C-alpha positions in Angstrom: 92.5 120.9 113.1 89.5 119.1 114.4 89.0 118.2 117.8 85.8 116.6 117.6 84.3 113.6 119.7 86.2 110.4 119.6 84.5 107.4 117.6 85.2 103.9 118.5 86.1 101.6 115.8 86.9 98.4 117.9 86.8 97.3 121.6 88.4 94.3 123.1 86.2 91.4 124.6 83.2 93.4 123.5 80.1 91.7 122.6 77.8 93.2 119.8 78.7 96.4 117.7 80.6 99.5 118.6 78.5 102.4 119.3 79.3 105.8 117.5 79.6 109.3 119.0 82.8 108.4 120.7 81.1 106.5 123.8 81.1 102.9 125.0 79.9 101.2 128.0 82.4 100.1 130.6 81.9 96.9 132.8 81.6 99.4 135.8 78.5 101.0 134.1 80.2 104.4 133.4 80.6 105.9 129.9 84.0 106.1 128.2 84.2 109.3 125.9 87.1 110.8 124.2 88.3 113.2 121.6 90.2 112.8 118.4 91.0 114.4 114.9 88.5 113.5 112.4 90.8 111.6 109.9 93.5 108.6 110.1 96.4 110.1 112.0 99.8 109.1 111.5 103.4 109.7 112.9 106.3 109.8 110.4 109.6 108.8 111.7 112.6 109.7 109.4 115.5 107.4 110.8 117.9 109.2 108.3 117.6 112.4 110.2 117.6 111.3 113.9 120.4 112.3 115.8 119.8 110.2 118.9 119.3 113.3 121.1 116.5 111.6 123.2 114.4 114.8 123.5 111.3 112.7 122.6 112.0 110.2 125.5 112.1 113.1 128.0 109.0 114.7 126.7 107.2 111.4 126.7 108.0 110.9 130.3 107.2 114.5 131.3 103.8 114.5 129.5 102.7 111.0 130.9 103.7 111.9 134.4 106.3 109.3 134.8 109.5 109.8 136.9 112.9 109.7 135.3 114.2 106.2 136.0 117.8 104.9 136.5 119.5 104.0 133.0 121.0 100.8 132.2 124.5 101.1 130.5 125.3 98.2 128.2 128.1 99.5 126.1 125.7 101.7 124.0 124.4 105.1 124.2 120.7 103.5 124.5 118.9 104.5 127.5 118.1 101.2 128.3 117.8 97.6 126.7 113.9 97.9 126.1 110.9 99.9 126.8 109.0 99.3 130.0 105.6 99.9 131.6 106.8 103.3 132.6 108.9 104.0 129.7 107.0 103.8 126.4 109.5 105.6 124.1 113.1 104.5 123.5 115.6 105.4 121.0 117.5 102.4 119.8 121.0 102.6 118.8 122.5 99.9 116.5 126.0 99.7 114.8 125.9 97.8 111.6 128.2 96.7 108.8 126.9 97.7 105.4 127.9 98.3 102.1 128.4 102.0 103.1 130.7 100.6 105.9 129.9 100.9 109.7 126.9 102.7 110.3 125.3 104.0 113.5 121.5 103.4 113.0 119.2 104.9 115.3 115.3 104.3 115.6 112.5 105.6 117.8 110.9 102.6 119.2 107.1 102.8 120.5 103.7 101.4 119.6 103.1 101.1 116.0 99.3 101.6 116.4 98.5 98.7 113.9 95.4 98.8 111.7 94.7 95.3 112.8 96.1 95.4 116.2 97.1 92.1 117.6 96.9 93.1 121.3 93.0 94.2 120.8 92.4 90.8 119.0 94.1 88.7 121.9 92.6 90.8 124.6 89.6 89.0 126.5 88.6 91.9 128.7 85.7 94.1 127.8 87.0 97.7 127.1 90.4 96.9 128.3 91.7 98.0 124.7 90.1 100.4 122.3 90.9 101.2 118.7 89.5 104.8 117.5 88.3 105.6 113.9 91.4 107.7 113.8 93.7 104.6 114.1 94.9 105.3 117.6 95.0 102.0 119.8 94.6 102.9 123.5 94.8 100.8 126.6 92.1 101.4 129.4 94.0 100.2 132.6 90.8 100.4 134.6 89.4 97.4 132.6 92.7 95.5 132.3 92.6 92.0 134.0 96.3 91.5 133.9 96.3 88.2 131.6 99.0 89.5 129.3 97.4 88.0 126.2 97.9 91.5 124.5 101.8 90.8 125.0 101.6 87.6 123.1 99.4 89.2 120.3 101.8 92.0 119.7 104.2 91.3 116.9 106.2 94.4 117.9 106.9 93.3 121.7 105.2 96.6 122.9 102.8 96.2 125.6 104.8 95.9 129.1 103.4 94.4 132.4 103.6 96.1 135.7 104.1 93.4 138.3 102.8 95.8 141.2 99.4 97.0 139.7 99.0 93.9 137.5 98.2 95.9 134.5 99.7 96.4 131.1 100.9 99.6 129.5 102.2 101.2 126.2 102.3 104.3 124.1 98.9 105.8 123.7 100.1 108.3 120.7 99.0 111.1 123.1 95.3 110.6 122.5 94.7 113.3 125.1 96.9 115.8 123.3 95.6 114.8 119.8 92.1 115.3 121.1 92.7 118.8 121.7 94.2 119.5 118.4 97.8 119.1 119.5 100.6 117.2 118.3 102.1 114.4 120.3 104.6 115.5 123.0 107.5 113.7 121.2 106.9 115.5 117.9 106.9 118.8 119.7 110.3 118.1 121.3 112.1 116.8 118.0 114.8 119.4 117.1 115.8 117.9 113.3 112.5 117.4 111.7 112.9 113.7 112.2 109.4 113.3 113.6 106.1 114.5 111.6 102.5 114.1 112.5 99.3 114.5 110.5 97.1 112.3 108.4 98.1 109.2 107.1 97.7 110.3 103.6 99.9 113.3 104.2 102.4 111.5 106.1 102.8 109.0 103.1 103.3 111.7 100.7 105.9 113.3 102.8 107.5 109.9 103.3 107.5 109.3 99.6 109.0 112.6 98.8 111.7 112.1 101.4 112.5 108.6 99.9 112.8 110.2 96.3 115.1 112.9 97.9 117.3 110.2 99.4 117.7 108.1 96.3 118.4 111.1 94.2 120.9 112.9 96.5 122.6 110.0 98.2 124.0 106.5 97.7 121.1 104.9 99.6 119.3 103.6 96.5 117.1 101.0 98.5 115.8 103.6 100.9 111.9 103.0 101.5 108.8 103.3 103.6 108.2 100.8 106.5 104.3 100.3 106.7 103.9 96.7 107.1 101.0 95.3 105.2 100.8 92.2 107.5 99.1 94.1 110.2 97.1 96.0 108.0 99.5 98.9 107.8 100.5 101.0 111.0 99.8 104.5 112.0 103.4 105.0 112.8 105.6 104.7 109.8 109.3 105.0 109.1 111.7 106.2 106.2 114.6 103.7 106.3 118.0 103.8 104.6 117.3 100.2 103.5 113.8 99.1 103.3 114.7 95.3 102.9 116.5 95.1 106.0 114.3 96.5 108.9 115.9 94.1 111.2 119.1 96.0 111.5 117.2 99.0 113.1 116.7 97.5 116.5 114.9 94.3 115.7 112.2 95.9 113.7 110.3 92.8 112.0 110.6 92.6 108.4 106.9 91.2 108.0 105.0 91.6 111.3 101.7 89.5 111.6 99.3 88.8 114.3 100.3 85.4 115.5 98.4 82.4 114.0 97.1 81.0 117.2 95.6 84.3 118.2 93.7 84.6 114.9 92.5 81.0 115.3 91.5 81.5 118.9 89.6 84.6 118.4 88.3 83.5 114.9 87.4 80.0 113.8 88.0 78.2 117.2 85.8 80.8 119.0 82.9 80.3 116.7 83.6 76.4 116.7 83.5 76.4 120.5 80.3 78.4 120.7 78.7 76.0 117.9 80.1 73.0 119.9 78.5 74.2 123.0 75.0 75.0 121.6 75.2 71.6 119.8 75.9 69.8 123.1 73.0 71.6 124.9 70.8 70.8 122.0 71.7 67.2 122.1 71.1 66.8 125.8 67.7 68.4 125.3 66.9 66.2 122.6 67.8 63.1 124.6 65.7 64.2 127.4 62.7 64.8 125.3 63.3 61.5 123.3 64.0 59.0 126.3 63.0 61.0 129.4 64.7 61.0 132.7 66.6 57.8 133.5 64.8 55.5 135.7 66.3 53.8 138.9 66.7 50.0 138.6 67.5 47.3 141.0 70.2 48.2 143.5 70.1 51.7 142.6 66.4 51.8 143.7 67.0 49.9 146.8 69.8 52.2 147.9 67.5 55.2 147.2 64.8 53.8 149.5 67.3 53.0 152.1 68.4 56.5 152.1 
């Protein structure tokens, strides 16, 4: 497995192109560097084999240096209602009435690492969010300004705000481990083979093989892969019992897209605003050249002399 230097694909709030070689300039003048595998990486979550053991939750906390926090009981085995700024990985438990009777569906909830990340598109801070060429979308809290625009830009409700530090946090897909040629911590901890990690191509092949097996050997004839095209695909994909009803797996959106106002603000409106400002300055300059400065008349001139 390669552990070469990270190459940047996109940077939030950054003017101009993105330099290769894994480096980009931060506002503080320092260079940001990193490491990665030299192909599109992907995490495959096979919800049909998840047993809800929560080993991945523990591994995520331990690797990222967060303390175990108090859990919230809400008539379910789910650790807490939602992810948090210091709890990036959550197994969601859902009891659902289906054609197969009452089902207990479990899904690993974390950042999806979208190919077209709404968080990065919405972020105005230079270098606060970075997308690498391998697909990982990473947050750099040193450059975060706490505006929470990334929260509104994410269709999966992933970025979480810390009121004390005024920064936003989320899953990094263990970019530090991946850069060293290792799997993410959650992958290493899974005891059932529910989680897999590798290239996007290999994970799609594995997912398709699993879907074929499920349809052939079980009654789940509508099994399928969750890799939503609305965000350009994701670098975390799921194998679901029913691909047409992702909402029953803990509010997984059926057709997620970047919010329309974010696309407009960072696209046409941004260019129209820039053009409007340039045209306004040009109009003022043209008026000055054509008519010159406005002369003082009558009372204005008298008041000017009196002063």
